[in-house]
PALUM-55781 format. One line per 8 residues: number of its first residue (from 1); their letters; for each residue x, y, z of C-alpha. Coordinates in Angstrom, 1 decimal, padded with zeros to 4 digits, m for minus. Each point is the difference from the previous one (the first is absolute). Example, Ala and Ser with C-alpha at 12.3 -4.5 7.8 and 13.67 -1.06 7.14 Angstrom:
BEGIN
1 = AS = 012.3:m004.5:007.8 ~ 001.4:003.4:m000.7
This chain:
BEGIN
1 = MGISVSFP = m031.8:m021.7:017.8 ~ 000.9:003.1:m001.4 ~ m002.0:002.9:m001.6 ~ 000.3:001.8:m003.4 ~ m001.6:002.7:m001.3 ~ m001.7:001.3:m003.1 ~ m000.2:003.4:m001.1 ~ m000.6:000.2:m004.3
9 = NWSEALER = m001.3:003.5:000.5 ~ 002.7:001.8:002.6 ~ 001.1:002.9:m002.5 ~ m003.4:001.0:m000.4 ~ m000.5:m000.3:003.8 ~ 002.8:002.0:000.9 ~ m000.6:002.7:m002.5 ~ m003.6:000.5:001.6
17 = SKLAEPER = 001.7:m000.4:003.3 ~ 000.3:003.4:002.2 ~ 003.7:m000.1:000.5 ~ 002.2:003.0:m001.5 ~ 001.0:m000.4:m003.8 ~ 003.8:m000.5:001.0 ~ m001.1:m002.7:002.4 ~ m002.0:m001.5:m002.7
25 = RRHRIIIQ = 003.0:000.1:m002.5 ~ 002.3:m001.4:002.5 ~ m002.9:m003.0:001.2 ~ 000.0:m000.8:m004.2 ~ 003.3:m000.4:m000.5 ~ 000.9:m002.3:002.7 ~ m002.9:m001.9:m000.3 ~ 000.5:m000.9:m004.0
33 = WYLGFLKR = 003.5:m000.9:001.3 ~ m001.2:m002.3:002.3 ~ m003.0:m001.5:m002.5 ~ 003.3:m000.4:m002.5 ~ 002.1:m001.6:002.6 ~ m002.8:m002.3:000.5 ~ m000.5:m000.9:m003.7 ~ 004.0:m000.9:m000.7
41 = EHRVASVE = m000.2:m002.1:003.4 ~ m003.2:m001.8:m000.7 ~ m001.3:001.1:003.1 ~ m003.4:001.4:001.6 ~ m000.7:003.1:001.9 ~ 000.4:m001.0:003.4 ~ 001.5:001.2:003.6 ~ 003.1:m002.6:m000.9
49 = SARFFVEN = 000.6:001.1:m003.4 ~ m000.2:003.5:000.9 ~ 002.2:m001.0:003.0 ~ 002.3:m001.8:m002.2 ~ 000.0:003.4:m002.6 ~ 001.1:002.7:002.4 ~ 002.7:m002.1:001.6 ~ 001.3:m000.7:m003.5
57 = LVEQRRPK = m000.6:003.3:m001.1 ~ 002.1:001.3:003.3 ~ 002.6:m002.3:m000.2 ~ 000.7:000.8:m003.9 ~ m000.5:003.8:000.1 ~ 001.2:001.0:003.8 ~ m002.9:002.9:000.1 ~ m000.2:002.9:002.1
65 = DWQIHQWR = m002.5:m000.1:003.3 ~ m002.2:002.1:m001.4 ~ m000.1:m002.2:m003.9 ~ m001.0:m002.9:002.1 ~ m002.8:002.2:001.6 ~ m001.8:001.1:m003.3 ~ 000.5:m003.7:m001.1 ~ m001.6:m001.5:003.4
73 = EGLNWFFR = m003.1:002.6:m000.5 ~ m000.5:m001.1:m004.0 ~ m000.1:m003.7:001.0 ~ m002.0:000.9:002.9 ~ m002.5:001.9:m001.6 ~ 000.0:m002.9:m002.7 ~ m001.0:m002.8:002.7 ~ m002.2:001.9:001.9
81 = EAPSRRRF = m002.2:001.0:m002.9 ~ m000.2:m003.4:m001.4 ~ m003.3:m001.1:m000.5 ~ 000.3:m003.8:m000.4 ~ 002.2:m002.1:002.3 ~ 000.0:m004.4:m000.6 ~ 002.5:m002.4:002.3 ~ 002.3:m002.3:m002.1
89 = PGRPERRP = 002.8:m002.4:001.6 ~ 002.9:001.5:001.3 ~ 001.0:001.6:003.2 ~ m001.9:000.4:003.2 ~ m003.1:002.4:m000.5 ~ 000.8:003.2:001.7 ~ m002.5:002.4:001.7 ~ m002.2:002.1:m002.2
97 = SEPAGVAE = 001.7:003.0:001.3 ~ 003.3:m000.9:m001.5 ~ m000.3:001.1:m004.0 ~ m000.1:003.4:000.9 ~ 003.2:m000.3:002.4 ~ 001.6:m002.8:m002.7 ~ 002.8:003.0:m001.3 ~ 001.0:001.0:003.5
105 = TAGQPLAK = 001.1:m003.5:001.1 ~ 001.7:m000.5:m003.1 ~ 001.8:002.6:m000.2 ~ 001.6:000.6:003.2 ~ 002.6:m002.7:000.7 ~ 001.7:001.2:m003.2 ~ m000.1:003.9:000.9 ~ 003.8:m000.2:001.3
113 = GAERAVKD = 000.9:m000.9:m004.2 ~ m001.4:003.6:m000.8 ~ 002.4:002.1:001.4 ~ 003.1:m001.0:m001.6 ~ 001.9:003.3:m001.6 ~ m000.3:000.4:m003.8 ~ 002.4:001.9:m001.5 ~ m001.4:002.7:m002.8
121 = GRRSYAHT = 001.8:001.5:m002.9 ~ 000.1:m001.0:m003.4 ~ 003.2:m002.7:000.2 ~ m002.0:m001.7:002.7 ~ m002.6:m001.6:m002.0 ~ m000.3:m003.2:m001.0 ~ 000.7:m001.8:m003.1 ~ m003.6:m000.9:m000.5
129 = VTQMQQSV = m003.4:001.1:000.9 ~ m000.8:m003.5:002.0 ~ 003.5:001.0:001.8 ~ m001.3:003.4:000.9 ~ m003.1:m001.0:001.1 ~ 001.4:m002.4:002.4 ~ 002.8:002.4:001.3 ~ m001.8:003.1:000.6
137 = PLDPWYEE = m002.8:001.1:001.9 ~ m003.2:m000.2:m002.2 ~ m003.6:000.2:000.4 ~ m003.1:m000.8:m002.8 ~ 000.5:003.5:m001.6 ~ 003.8:m002.0:m001.4 ~ m002.1:m003.1:m000.9 ~ m003.0:001.9:m002.0
145 = TVRLMRVR = 002.6:002.0:m002.0 ~ 001.9:m003.2:m001.0 ~ m003.4:m001.7:m001.0 ~ m001.0:002.9:m002.0 ~ 003.2:000.3:m002.1 ~ 000.6:m003.5:m000.7 ~ m004.4:000.2:m000.7 ~ 001.2:002.5:m003.0
153 = QMAYRTEE = 003.2:m002.0:m000.5 ~ 002.3:002.3:000.5 ~ 003.6:m000.9:m000.5 ~ 001.8:m001.6:003.4 ~ 002.7:002.6:m000.1 ~ m002.3:002.8:000.0 ~ m002.0:m001.8:003.2 ~ 003.6:000.1:001.4
161 = SYLGWIRR = 000.4:003.8:m000.6 ~ m003.5:001.1:000.8 ~ 000.4:m002.0:003.6 ~ 003.2:001.5:000.6 ~ m001.5:003.4:m001.0 ~ m003.2:m000.4:002.2 ~ 002.0:m001.2:003.0 ~ 002.5:003.2:m000.3
169 = MERFCGAK = m003.4:002.0:000.1 ~ m001.0:m001.3:003.2 ~ 003.5:000.0:001.8 ~ m000.3:003.8:m001.5 ~ m003.2:000.6:001.6 ~ 000.3:m001.7:003.3 ~ m003.5:m000.3:001.2 ~ m000.8:m002.2:002.6
177 = DGLESFTE = m003.1:m001.7:m002.3 ~ 002.5:m000.4:m003.0 ~ m001.5:000.1:m003.1 ~ m003.2:000.5:000.9 ~ 000.5:003.7:000.8 ~ 002.2:000.5:m003.4 ~ m001.7:002.7:m001.7 ~ 001.1:002.0:m003.8
185 = EDLKRFLS = 001.2:002.8:002.1 ~ 002.0:m002.9:001.8 ~ 001.4:m000.5:m003.6 ~ 000.7:002.9:m001.2 ~ 001.9:001.1:003.0 ~ 002.1:m003.1:m000.8 ~ 000.5:000.6:m003.6 ~ 001.3:003.5:000.8
193 = FIAVEEYV = 002.5:m001.6:003.0 ~ 001.7:m002.5:m002.6 ~ 000.4:002.8:m002.4 ~ 001.1:002.7:002.4 ~ 002.0:m002.2:002.5 ~ 000.8:m003.0:m001.7 ~ 000.9:001.5:m003.4 ~ m001.8:m002.7:m002.0
201 = SAATQRQA = m000.3:m000.2:m004.1 ~ m003.2:001.2:m001.2 ~ m000.8:m003.4:m001.4 ~ 001.1:m001.4:003.5 ~ m002.9:002.5:001.2 ~ m002.4:m000.9:m002.4 ~ 000.3:m003.8:000.7 ~ m001.0:001.0:004.2
209 = LNAGVFFL = m002.8:002.0:m001.6 ~ m001.2:m003.1:m001.7 ~ 000.5:m002.5:003.0 ~ m002.3:003.2:002.4 ~ m002.5:000.4:m002.7 ~ m000.6:m003.4:m000.1 ~ 000.1:m000.6:003.4 ~ m002.6:002.6:000.3
217 = REVRKCEL = m002.4:m000.8:m002.8 ~ m000.2:m003.7:m000.3 ~ 000.6:m001.1:003.3 ~ m001.1:002.7:002.6 ~ m003.3:001.1:m002.8 ~ 001.2:003.4:000.8 ~ m001.1:002.9:m002.4 ~ 002.9:002.0:m001.4
225 = GDFSDYVK = 000.3:003.8:m000.8 ~ 002.6:001.6:m001.6 ~ 003.6:m001.0:000.5 ~ 001.7:003.0:m001.3 ~ 001.0:002.0:003.2 ~ 002.9:m002.2:001.1 ~ 003.6:000.6:m000.7 ~ 001.2:m001.7:m003.2
233 = ANSRKYYP = 003.2:m001.0:m000.4 ~ 002.8:001.9:m002.3 ~ m000.7:m002.0:m003.6 ~ 003.3:000.2:m002.0 ~ 001.4:m001.5:m002.9 ~ 001.4:m003.1:000.1 ~ 002.9:m001.7:m002.1 ~ 000.0:m004.1:000.2
241 = VVYSKNEV = 003.3:m001.3:000.9 ~ 001.5:m001.8:m003.0 ~ 002.7:m002.3:m000.7 ~ 002.5:000.5:m002.8 ~ 000.6:m003.1:m001.9 ~ 003.3:m000.3:001.2 ~ m001.3:m000.4:003.4 ~ m002.5:m002.5:m000.9
249 = IRLLSRMQ = 002.9:m002.2:m001.2 ~ 001.5:001.0:003.3 ~ m002.5:m001.1:002.4 ~ m001.7:m003.1:m002.1 ~ 003.7:m001.3:000.2 ~ 000.2:000.3:003.8 ~ m003.3:m002.3:000.2 ~ m000.4:m003.5:000.0
257 = EKWRLMAE = m001.9:m003.2:m000.7 ~ m004.1:000.9:m000.4 ~ 001.0:003.4:001.9 ~ 001.7:001.2:m003.0 ~ m002.8:m001.8:m002.6 ~ m002.7:002.0:001.9 ~ 001.9:003.0:m000.8 ~ 000.6:m000.4:m003.2
265 = LQYGCGLR = m003.9:m000.7:m000.5 ~ m000.6:003.1:001.9 ~ 002.2:002.3:m002.0 ~ m000.5:m002.0:m003.2 ~ m004.3:000.4:m000.3 ~ m000.2:002.7:002.7 ~ m001.6:m001.6:002.4 ~ m000.9:001.4:003.8
273 = ISEVCRLR = 001.5:m001.9:002.8 ~ m003.5:m001.9:000.7 ~ m000.3:m000.8:m003.2 ~ 003.0:m001.6:m000.4 ~ m000.4:m002.1:003.4 ~ m003.3:m001.1:m001.1 ~ 000.4:m001.2:m003.3 ~ m001.2:m004.0:m000.8
281 = VKDTDLER = 001.3:m002.6:m002.2 ~ m002.8:000.7:m002.0 ~ 000.7:003.9:m001.1 ~ 003.1:m000.9:m001.7 ~ m000.5:m001.0:m003.4 ~ 003.5:m001.1:m001.4 ~ m001.1:m001.2:m003.3 ~ m001.7:003.7:m001.0
289 = GKLYIRAA = 002.6:001.7:001.8 ~ m002.7:002.1:002.3 ~ m000.4:000.4:003.2 ~ m003.4:000.6:001.9 ~ m000.7:001.8:003.1 ~ m002.9:m000.6:001.6 ~ m002.4:002.0:002.4 ~ 002.7:002.9:000.4
297 = KGDKDRCV = m000.6:003.3:001.5 ~ m003.6:001.5:m000.6 ~ m000.7:m004.4:m000.6 ~ 000.8:000.4:m003.5 ~ 001.7:m002.4:m002.1 ~ 002.9:000.7:m002.8 ~ 002.4:m001.7:m002.2 ~ 003.7:000.8:m000.5
305 = PLPRSLQG = 002.5:m001.4:m002.4 ~ 002.4:m002.2:001.8 ~ 004.0:000.5:m000.5 ~ 001.4:m002.5:m002.4 ~ 002.9:m000.2:002.4 ~ m002.3:m001.3:002.6 ~ m001.6:m003.0:m001.7 ~ 003.1:m002.3:000.8
313 = KLEKHLEA = 000.1:000.9:003.5 ~ m003.8:m000.3:001.1 ~ 000.1:m003.5:m001.7 ~ 002.7:m000.9:002.1 ~ m001.4:001.6:003.1 ~ m004.0:m001.7:m000.6 ~ 002.1:m003.6:000.0 ~ 001.1:001.3:003.4
321 = VRKVHDSD = m003.2:001.0:001.0 ~ m001.7:m003.0:m001.2 ~ 002.1:m001.9:002.4 ~ m001.8:001.8:003.2 ~ m003.2:m000.3:m001.4 ~ 000.1:m003.7:m000.7 ~ 001.6:m000.3:003.6 ~ m003.1:001.9:001.4
329 = RAAKLPGV = m002.6:m002.3:m001.4 ~ 001.6:m002.8:001.1 ~ 000.2:001.4:003.5 ~ m003.7:000.7:m000.5 ~ 000.4:003.6:000.7 ~ m003.1:002.4:m000.3 ~ m000.2:001.5:m003.5 ~ 001.5:003.8:m001.1
337 = FMPGALTR = m002.2:002.9:000.8 ~ m002.9:000.4:m002.6 ~ m001.4:003.3:m000.9 ~ m003.8:000.9:000.6 ~ m002.4:m003.1:m000.1 ~ 002.7:m002.3:m002.4 ~ 000.4:m002.1:003.1 ~ m004.2:m000.8:000.2
345 = KMPRAAQS = m000.2:000.2:m003.7 ~ 003.2:m002.2:m000.9 ~ 000.9:m001.9:003.1 ~ 003.3:m001.8:m001.3 ~ 001.5:002.9:m001.7 ~ 001.6:001.2:003.3 ~ 002.3:m003.1:m000.7 ~ 000.6:m000.1:m003.4
353 = WEWFWLFP = 003.1:000.8:m001.8 ~ m000.7:003.0:m002.1 ~ m001.4:001.8:003.2 ~ 002.9:m000.5:001.8 ~ 002.3:003.0:001.1 ~ 002.6:000.9:m002.3 ~ 001.8:001.2:003.3 ~ m000.7:m002.2:002.5
361 = MQQLSQDP = 001.1:000.4:003.8 ~ 002.4:m002.5:001.6 ~ m001.6:m000.3:003.0 ~ m004.2:m000.5:000.7 ~ m002.3:002.8:001.2 ~ m003.2:000.5:001.0 ~ m002.4:002.7:m002.2 ~ 000.2:003.7:001.2
369 = RGAPNSPK = m003.6:m000.2:000.0 ~ m001.0:m003.3:001.1 ~ m000.7:m000.8:004.1 ~ 002.7:m000.2:002.3 ~ m000.4:m003.8:m000.3 ~ m000.3:m000.6:m003.6 ~ 002.1:m002.4:m001.7 ~ 003.2:000.7:m001.1
377 = RRHHILPR = 000.7:000.3:m003.8 ~ 002.8:000.9:m002.8 ~ m000.1:003.8:m000.3 ~ 002.0:002.3:m003.1 ~ 003.3:001.6:001.3 ~ m001.1:003.0:002.6 ~ 001.1:003.5:m001.8 ~ 001.9:000.9:002.8
385 = AYQKHLSL = 002.4:m003.2:m000.8 ~ 000.6:001.0:m003.0 ~ 000.1:003.9:000.7 ~ 003.1:m001.5:002.7 ~ 002.0:m001.7:m003.1 ~ m000.2:003.2:m002.0 ~ 000.9:002.3:002.3 ~ 003.0:m001.8:001.1
393 = AAAQAGIA = 001.0:m000.3:m003.6 ~ m000.5:003.6:m000.9 ~ 002.7:000.7:002.9 ~ 002.5:m002.5:m001.1 ~ m000.5:002.0:m003.6 ~ 001.1:003.0:001.8 ~ m003.6:001.7:m002.0 ~ 000.2:003.3:002.3
401 = KRSNSHVL = m003.9:000.0:m000.5 ~ m003.1:m000.5:001.9 ~ m000.5:m003.4:m001.1 ~ m003.1:m002.0:000.2 ~ m001.9:m002.6:m002.3 ~ m002.3:003.0:m001.7 ~ 003.4:001.4:m001.4 ~ 000.2:m002.9:m002.6
409 = RHSYATHL = m003.5:000.6:m001.3 ~ 001.0:003.7:m000.1 ~ 003.1:m000.8:m002.0 ~ m001.6:m002.7:m002.1 ~ m002.5:003.0:m001.1 ~ 002.5:002.9:m000.9 ~ 002.4:m002.4:m001.6 ~ m003.1:m001.1:m002.2
417 = LENGTNIR = m000.6:003.8:m000.8 ~ 003.7:000.5:m000.8 ~ m000.3:m003.1:m002.4 ~ m002.5:001.9:m001.8 ~ m003.5:m002.1:001.6 ~ m003.4:002.5:m000.5 ~ m001.2:001.5:003.3 ~ m003.3:m001.8:m000.8
425 = TLQELLGH = 001.6:m003.7:m000.5 ~ 002.1:000.8:003.1 ~ m003.3:000.8:002.3 ~ m001.6:m003.4:m001.0 ~ 003.1:m001.9:000.8 ~ 000.5:001.6:003.5 ~ m004.1:m000.3:000.2 ~ m000.5:003.6:001.2
433 = TCVETTMI = m003.3:001.5:m000.3 ~ 000.9:003.4:m000.9 ~ 002.6:001.4:m002.5 ~ 000.9:002.6:002.1 ~ 001.5:m002.8:002.9 ~ 002.1:m001.3:m003.0 ~ 001.2:003.7:m001.6 ~ 002.2:000.5:003.5
441 = YLHVMEDQ = 002.4:m002.2:m001.7 ~ 000.5:002.4:m002.8 ~ 001.6:002.4:002.6 ~ 002.5:m002.7:001.0 ~ 001.4:m001.5:m003.4 ~ 002.9:001.4:m002.3 ~ m001.0:002.3:m002.1 ~ 002.2:002.8:m002.3
449 = KDQLLSPL = m000.6:002.2:003.5 ~ 003.0:m002.4:001.3 ~ 002.2:000.8:m003.0 ~ m000.3:003.6:000.1 ~ 003.2:001.7:001.1 ~ 000.5:001.9:003.1 ~ 001.2:003.7:000.3 ~ 002.3:m001.1:002.4
457 = DGLQVT = 001.4:m002.6:m002.2 ~ 000.8:002.5:m002.9 ~ 002.2:002.7:002.3 ~ 003.6:m001.0:000.0 ~ 001.0:001.2:003.7 ~ 003.4:000.0:000.8
């Protein structure tokens, strides 16, 4: 017989305890983490489930010893203070004193894996949040950060960015107790460091500021004061890189098959790289010549004209994609990822043709936000794969400019302005919130200033 515990009012009991406030916060996070595990695994709170939880946690996260010790303390308090216990069929009953020491027994055999070295630096971060959680030493603060970002329905790219910045801040401070001692002053020192020593741009520093403020205010529940006394990064006027029309032709001519179609769609509709990769079959209206961009930056939708020259190519491409869809259905693979609550609202939509990706991957892969043991499914082409083919084509075309996928979006905007498109219309096509963001393209378009005769050209030097 095993022993399960019931502690429905543990949160109020923890609040009334005589523990210090930082310790209460740590206990609350690890207990919430443990209870969430019980709910997902359909288990009861018991010595056995706690041991399995900690063993699984240490094996996947590879934490440091002090982090394991904090987890032990939180779980020990939960089992020690639990007012109700009952027996259930399972493993042999243990001594009454064992619940207080459940975490120690669970963590000891696996402590060896916690000493793996972890590389630091922006480029060593994993591609997905799940992979990052498995590859760096984490404590409950990271898990709480991810949970709060998902409660607020923040974008997945924001999750990756914020976790990367928080990881850098933790390494910069170098405190023994990690993020527990991270303060407002530490954030200011870090912001000044990346501005003075790493010469980051104002936009990059602003991103780090947002990540740090989110962690301190939303996760740590700190009251923040004035943030004006740190070194600001230099704010300079930025002109976007733009391809000429001849360079666009040379670039596209060196791309093949679906990669060329993706580039033509991005240039012909002014899409961001994430927007072109995440297109679904239902987003293309070939009859009306419209392309719908769903849940773009800022979670906004918009509609843009579909280039007429691409309608025939899209029809041929959809025939090939339909074969992939039918093959997946015949193999009874899981459906594609569905946003929000649509999986529950329309349970069969994930297997339908209209929700299938317009540019699906060749291989199956796991959800980047899913559990490590989640089933593999068909996802859209990854942005970095598309970017790789685009950069290679630019190099083969001999384009001596800093080439990336966003240059095609810049070129779309600039060429439309040169053709006489109204600035407000362009703002709607690009999905910009402020017209000031769109007006930057006025500075790079070809206008009358390019036709002025330089004084040097008027001289006849012999």
